[in-house]
Each structure stands twice: as C-alpha cells, then as structure tokens.
C-alpha positions, 0 to 999 in steps of 0.5 A, spaced: 519 509 506 521 503 503 515 503 498 510 509 497 505 512 492 504 519 492 497 522 490 495 529 490 487 531 491 487 535 485 488 529 481 481 526 483 476 530 479 470 530 484 475 533 489 478 538 484 472 542 483 471 543 490 478 545 492 477 550 487 471 553 491 474 552 498 479 557 501 482 553 507 487 555 511 493 552 513 490 548 519 484 546 515 488 543 509 492 539 514 486 537 518 483 534 511 490 531 509 491 527 515 483 525 514 485 523 507 491 520 509 488 516 515 483 513 510 488 511 504 492 508 509 486 504 512 484 502 504 491 500 503 491 495 509 485 492 507 488 489 501 492 485 505 485 481 507 482 482 500 488 480 496 486 485 490 491 490 488 489 497 486 487 495 479 483 490 481 487 484 480 487 478 485 494 477 488 498 471 485 497 465 490 504 462 494 507 457 489 505 450 491 511 448 494 512 454 498 505 453 501 507 446 502 513 448 506 509 453 510 504 447 512 510 442 514 513 447 518 507 450 522 507 456 518 500 456 516 495 462 518 494 469 516 493 472 509 498 472 504 503 477 506 501 477 513 504 471 517 507 476 522 503 482 520 510 486 519 509 489 512 501 491 513 503 494 520 508 498 517 504 501 512 503 509 514 501 516 511 505 522 511 502 529 509 506 533 504 507 540 507 505 546 503 501 541 498 495 537 497 499 531 497 499 525 501 504 519 501 502 512 503 507 507 504 510 501 508 517 502 511 519 495 511 525 494 507 522 488 503 516 493 502 518 494 495 519 487 493 512 485 494 509 491 491 513 491 485 516 484 485 523 482 484 528 477 482 533 475 487 540 473 485 546 471 490 551 476 491 557 472 493 555 465 493 554 461 487 546 459 489 541 461 494 539 457 500 531 457 499 527 453 505 523 448 501 527 448 495 534 447 496 539 451 492 537 456 487 541 460 482 535 465 483 528 466 486 523 470 483 517 473 487 511 476 484 508 483 484 503 483 489 501 491 489 498 493 495 499 501 494 495 505 490 488 508 489 483 504 486 477 507 483 473 505 489 478 508 493 478 515 489 470 515 490 471 514 498 476 519 498 473 524 494 466 523 498 471 524 505 474 530 502 467 533 499 464 532 506 470 535 510 469 541 505 462 542 505 462 543 513 468 548 512 465 552 506 461 557 509 
C-alpha cells in the first residue's frame, strides 16, 4: 500500500480484557479481524466527508488560488480530496495472518502525500508548472490525515469486537 496504518486489537484496552478470556480458533479470529477491518475501512472513508483527521483536527482547506483555479475550470463539486474519488475508493484493509493486527491503507501512489503532507521540488527542470500558479520552485501540500484510529473509532471497534466475542464465548 502507498500509505497504511496498522493497529493491533490488543492495543485497545477494552478488547484486550475480552481477548484474554476468549479462546478463538483460527477461523473465528479471521472472521473477527475481517469485521474489524471492514469497520475501520468504513471509518477511514468517512473522513473524506467529515474532513477531520483521527486526532480530531479539521483538514486545511484548499488555498484560495487553488480553489479559484478549480472553479474557473469547472472542477468544483466533491469534498476535499474527493473530486474523482480515487484516493477514497483505494482505501482497503488487510488482515495480518497469525496476529491480531489489521492494516488499513490506501493504494494510490499519492496516498502518503495527502496523509503526511509533502514538499515537491523539480527533479530535472528549474521549476514546476503548476496550473493556476505558473512556475514554482516548490509546492507544499499540507497533511490531511485520513488514516488512523480516533478515540471514538476505537470505542466502536471495541464494541464490535465485544459483541463478536460475547457471541463466541460460551
């Protein structure tokens, strides 16, 4: 994946206690992790609508000049980072075999740029041709984190796991 975050169910305190009491077979463990992964993926995709990072900070809006360029060229509509939906739609999850870990990430090559931010400089030319700005020596794209687990996400994942484990523990 181009950008990913891994979390371990044992790191969520409420789930840790339940897992200590549970004796799940490999099939049940995989089923639980797939459910947790699907929920974490949905939580991540929701951030593209709320524009809020896992730590609760609102994403930085587009620069005025960038927004004006988009408007002038009929590129309006959609949420920040979701004009075509490619980045959001590339968010997926993977269950790490043999562990209690789930990886949630995005596969687009520019996924890390938006997650962590970046300063882009030309490799071979003297400047970058940036639509709406002309030629620039560098472009700085602010971080707009969408990957990660917020406190409310962790509670939802713990509730999901607790419900699954309650049905599985006999």
